[in-house]
C-alpha positions in Angstrom: 0.0 0.0 0.0 2.9 2.4 0.8 4.3 2.0 -2.8 0.9 2.6 -4.2 0.5 5.9 -2.3 4.0 7.0 -3.3 3.2 6.3 -7.0 0.0 8.2 -6.7 1.8 11.2 -5.0 4.3 11.2 -7.9 1.6 11.3 -10.5 -0.2 14.2 -8.7 3.0 16.1 -8.1 4.1 15.7 -11.8 0.7 17.1 -12.8 1.2 20.1 -10.6 4.7 20.8 -12.0 3.7 20.9 -15.6 5.1 23.9 -17.4 3.5 27.3 -17.8 4.3 29.5 -20.8 4.8 32.9 -19.3 3.8 36.0 -21.3 7.5 36.9 -21.5 8.3 33.5 -23.0 6.0 34.2 -26.0 8.0 35.7 -28.9 7.3 39.4 -29.7 8.0 38.7 -33.4 5.5 37.2 -35.9 6.0 33.6 -36.7 5.2 31.3 -39.7 3.2 28.2 -39.1 6.2 25.8 -38.8 7.7 28.1 -36.2 4.3 28.2 -34.3 4.0 24.5 -34.2 7.7 24.1 -33.1 7.2 26.7 -30.4 4.0 25.1 -29.1 5.5 21.6 -29.3 8.5 22.6 -27.2 6.6 24.8 -24.8 3.8 22.3 -24.0 5.6 19.0 -24.3 5.1 18.3 -20.6 1.4 18.0 -21.2 1.6 15.2 -23.7 0.4 11.8 -22.6 2.7 9.9 -24.9 5.9 11.1 -26.5 4.5 10.6 -30.0 1.5 12.8 -29.4 1.4 16.2 -31.1 0.5 19.2 -29.1 -0.9 21.2 -32.1 -0.8 20.4 -35.8 -1.1 22.8 -38.7 -4.5 21.3 -39.5 -5.7 22.0 -35.9 -4.4 25.6 -36.1 -6.1 26.1 -39.6 -9.3 24.7 -38.2 -9.2 27.1 -35.2 -8.7 30.0 -37.6 -11.7 28.8 -39.8 -13.8 28.5 -36.7 -12.9 32.1 -35.9 -11.3 31.3 -32.5 -8.7 33.9 -33.4 -8.2 36.5 -36.1 -6.7 35.3 -39.4 -3.0 35.5 -39.7 -1.6 38.4 -41.7 0.5 37.3 -44.6 0.7 33.8 -43.1 2.3 35.1 -40.0 1.1 34.6 -36.4 1.4 37.3 -33.8 1.9 37.1 -30.0 -1.9 37.4 -29.8 -2.3 34.2 -31.8 0.2 32.4 -29.6 -1.5 33.4 -26.4 -4.9 32.3 -27.8 -3.4 29.0 -29.1 -2.1 28.3 -25.6 -5.4 29.0 -24.0 -7.3 27.0 -26.7 -4.9 24.1 -26.1 -5.9 24.0 -22.5 -9.6 24.3 -23.3 -9.9 21.9 -26.2 -10.1 18.7 -24.3 -12.8 20.1 -21.9 -14.9 22.4 -24.1 -16.3 22.1 -27.6 -15.0 24.4 -30.4 -18.3 26.3 -30.3 -18.0 26.8 -26.5 -14.4 28.0 -26.8 -15.5 30.4 -29.5 -18.3 31.8 -27.3 -15.9 32.1 -24.4 -13.1 33.9 -26.3 -15.3 36.0 -28.6 -15.5 39.1 -26.2 -11.7 39.3 -26.4 -11.0 38.2 -30.0 -13.7 40.4 -31.6 -11.8 43.5 -30.2 -8.5 42.5 -31.7 -8.1 44.8 -34.7 -5.4 44.1 -37.4 -3.7 41.8 -34.9 -2.5 44.7 -32.9 -1.4 44.3 -29.3 -4.4 43.6 -27.0 -4.2 44.8 -23.4 -7.2 42.8 -22.6 -5.8 39.6 -24.0 -2.4 40.1 -22.3 -4.2 40.7 -19.0 -6.3 37.6 -19.5 -3.2 35.6 -20.4 -1.2 36.9 -17.5 -3.8 35.8 -15.0 -4.4 32.6 -16.9 -0.8 31.6 -16.1 -1.2 32.7 -12.5 -4.3 30.4 -12.3 -2.3 27.5 -13.9 0.4 27.8 -11.3 -1.8 28.1 -8.3 -4.9 26.2 -9.2 -4.0 23.2 -6.9 -2.4 25.3 -4.2 -4.9 28.1 -3.6 -8.5 28.1 -4.7 -8.9 31.6 -3.4 -6.6 33.2 -6.0 -9.5 33.8 -8.4 -11.2 36.2 -6.0 -7.9 38.0 -5.5 -7.4 38.3 -9.3 -11.0 39.6 -9.8 -10.3 42.3 -7.2 -7.2 43.3 -9.0 -9.0 43.4 -12.3 -11.8 45.6 -10.8 -9.2 48.2 -9.8 -7.5 48.3 -13.2 -8.8 51.4 -15.1 -7.4 50.4 -18.5 -9.7 47.3 -18.8 -13.1 47.8 -20.4 -14.6 44.4 -20.3 -13.9 43.6 -16.6 -17.0 41.3 -16.2 -16.1 39.3 -19.3 -12.5 38.8 -18.3 -13.6 37.7 -14.8 -16.1 35.2 -16.3 -13.5 33.9 -18.7 -11.0 33.5 -16.0 -13.5 31.5 -13.9 -14.1 29.2 -16.8 -10.3 29.0 -17.5 -9.7 28.0 -13.8 -12.3 25.3 -14.0 -10.8 24.0 -17.3 -7.3 24.0 -15.8 -8.5 22.0 -12.9 -10.5 19.6 -15.2 -7.4 19.2 -17.4 -5.2 18.4 -14.4 -7.7 15.9 -13.0 -8.1 14.3 -16.4 -4.3 13.9 -16.8 -4.1 12.4 -13.3 -6.8 9.9 -14.2 -5.0 9.0 -17.5 -1.7 8.5 -15.7 -3.3 6.3 -13.1 -4.9 4.3 -15.9 -1.6 4.0 -17.7 0.3 3.0 -14.6 -2.2 0.6 -12.8 -4.6 -0.6 -15.5 -2.2 -1.8 -18.3 
């Protein structure tokens, strides 16, 4: 029984330690599709269930663009906005349908004009990474973030951002729980 508990603790601790792509880690230059898939593959590799799994493929990214989950790339180049949205979409796609993701992100994406820098998206992404890092450690972080957002004058859609962050936190937790379940299945139910 002691070995079982240790194995279970290892699985849970590995899930907690999965990497977060910080806003500062996202390139400030526009990238072509191959560069985007390479960046995502390297940055999110700790989330893969099996080494052969792909994080995001060109087809997936093209389908997300067709579904209007983010603005179309300009001259086949993807901006920092696209990368932030792709990271968020990656974390949502196993929990929510494409239509639900579209509904969730629309208040943010419809305000991105000509792929220019989006303060709202950067704020959303910054707090998304905070939620990722703290979702297992402190469930009260969401209310702290919401209070910070309420005091920021530069944000117009405060309610939408707070609602989106609530859904993101739930999705992060669901993803973590799903990965723990998969790892337990892989380890103990071969």
